[in-house]
N, C-alpha and C positions, 0 to 999 in steps of 0.2 A: 504494500500500500504506500502511495506517495504522500508526502507531507503537503498539506494544503495551506498556502500562504494567503490566498484571497479567492473569493468566489463572486462571480457576477452572473445574473440571470437576465437574458434578453429575449424579446419576442422571436420566435422561430422564423418569422418573416425576414429578419435581419441576417439570417444564415442561409446559405445555399442548400437546396434540397439534396444535392449530391453529397454535401458534408454531413447532413443529418442521416442520410441513408447509409453512408459509409460507417458512421458511428453505430448505427443499428446492426449492420452486418457483423461488426466486430464484437458487439456486446449483447444486444437484445436477442438476436437469432442464435447466439451461442449459449445464453443463460436462461432464456424463457423455457420452461419445461417442455412444452409440446413442440416448439420449433427445434429445440435442441435434440429431443428424442427422434424427430423425423430427419434431422440434419438438413433442415430446409434452408436454402439460399436462393431466394427469388431474385429475378431481375428487377431493377429499379422500377421499370414501367409496369411491372406486375403487382407491385406492393401498393394496394389501394389506400391504406391509411395516410400515406404521404400526401395525398391530394388535399387533406384537411389543413395542412400547414398554411396554405394561402388564406384561410378564413380568419386567421389572426388570434386564435385562442390557445396556441401552443407555445412552448418555451424551451430554450436551450440554456444549460448551465455551463459556464466556462470557468475552469479552475486554473489558478497560477500556482505552480509548485515552488519548492524552495530554490530552484535554479532560475526563477523568473520566466519560465516557459508557460505559456497558456495553451490549454487544449480543451476540447469538449469533454465534460465530465458527466453530463446527464441530459436526457431529453424527455419531455412529456408532450404527447400529442393529444389534444382535446378537440371536441366539436360541440356544437349546440344541436341537439336532436329535437325534431318537431314531432308531435303526436300525429299530425296529418301526413308527414313525410318521413316516417320511420323506415329506413331502408339501409340494409347492410349489404353493399355490393359484394357478391361472391368472387373469390379469386379464380383466375383461369387455370392455375397450375394445381395438380392433384394433391400435393402435400398441404397446400394452403386450404384446399377444400375440406380436408379432414379436420382441420382446426375450426374452420367456418361452421361445420356441422355441429361441433360441440357447443359453440356459442349460440347457434340457432336453437339447439335443444334446450339450452338454459333459458333463452328468451321465451320459448313456448311453455317451459315449466313454471315460469313466473312472469306475468305481464305487469311490468312496473307501472304502466299507465292506469291499471285498475287500482293501484295503491294510492296514487296521488292525483288529485283533480287539477292538473295543469296542462298547458299546451306545449311547453318546452322544458328541457332539462339539460344540464351540463354533463357531458359524457367524456370521461377519460378513457382513451383507447390504448395508449402505450405509456408506460413509465419505465425508464431504463437508466441505470447508473453504471458508469465505467467500473470495471474490476479494480482499477488503480485507485479509485476514490471511494470505495465502500466504507461504511461505518462512520462517515463524516457528516451525516444528516443532509446530504445533497438531495436525496429522494424526497425527504420531508420538505425541504425548501421549494422544490418544484411543485409539490402538492399544494403547499400553502400559497404560492404565487398563483396557481391555477384557481384555487377557491376564491381568492381575492378578485380575480378576473371574472369569475362566474357571478359574484355578488355585484360587481361593477356593471355587469350586463343586465342586472335586475332579475336574475334567475333565483329560484327558491329551492331547487333540489339538484343534487349531483349524483351521478351513477358511475360505478366503475366495476369491471370484472377482473379479478385477480386470479391468475393461474399459478402464481408463485407464492410460496410461503412467506418470502421476504417482502414482496410488494404488499401482501395482505397485512403484514405486521405494521408497515408504514401507514397504510390506509386506516387501520383501526385506531391509530393514535389520534386521528382527526375526527373521531366520533361517527364514522360511517357505521351503519347497521347492516349486518348480514341478513339478506332476505331470501337467498336460496343458494344451493350449491350442486355441482355435479362431481361426484367422486370419480377419480380416474379408474379405480378398480371396478366401478359399476358401469362404466361406459364401454359397451361391447358391440361387436359386429353381429351380423345375422347368424353366425355360427357359434355365438356365445363366447367369443374370444375377446379378451381385453385389448383395446386398440392402443392405448397409451400406457405402457409398462414403465411408469416413472418412479424413480427412487425417492425416498423420504429425504427432506422433510415436506416435499410437495405432495399433497394428497388430493386436491380438488381444485376445480375452477369455481370461484365464489363470486356472486354478484352482491354488491353493496349499494346502499342508498343513504344519502345524507341530506338533512334539511339545513339549508343555509341560514 
């Protein structure tokens, strides 16, 4: 782990999508349990969440180490989801589709719109922190910045799905309520075989809801 001299968080709009995607390839796709298990490495144009960066609700954390060098230390991708336009574009590549199906199953298991009488909510899609800067509260800083943005937009509720034990631990610090989960050991194909044989401490994809 590198020493953190300073940290600055900027809107993702100020950072090139290629820089963000490069960071995600080196960190998110390596560490997020389902992507890691599948060894997924999509092409940039295939990765749908990147399209939400242009909407202005996402952030990038830059860390300066003890040698005065600055690098991307974390990324959070958010969007505003509308009740009338709730749509999760399916990926075109097969490994991405396997993950999409898990999240779609979770959506069908619990309809968040039946829980809250609102038309829009703040939805965190990806939270990723560099291995070099873990344990320094960078993930928490990105979540806090995101929630401030949500409140500034006049939104009253935020939703996130955590597939990692570590991201869930960060989210729970901010008072998110667990509303449903899909345990990896229970998610099986038509032959009754577990699709994602993921090691502990990761046990489930969990959907959380927070009132702002």
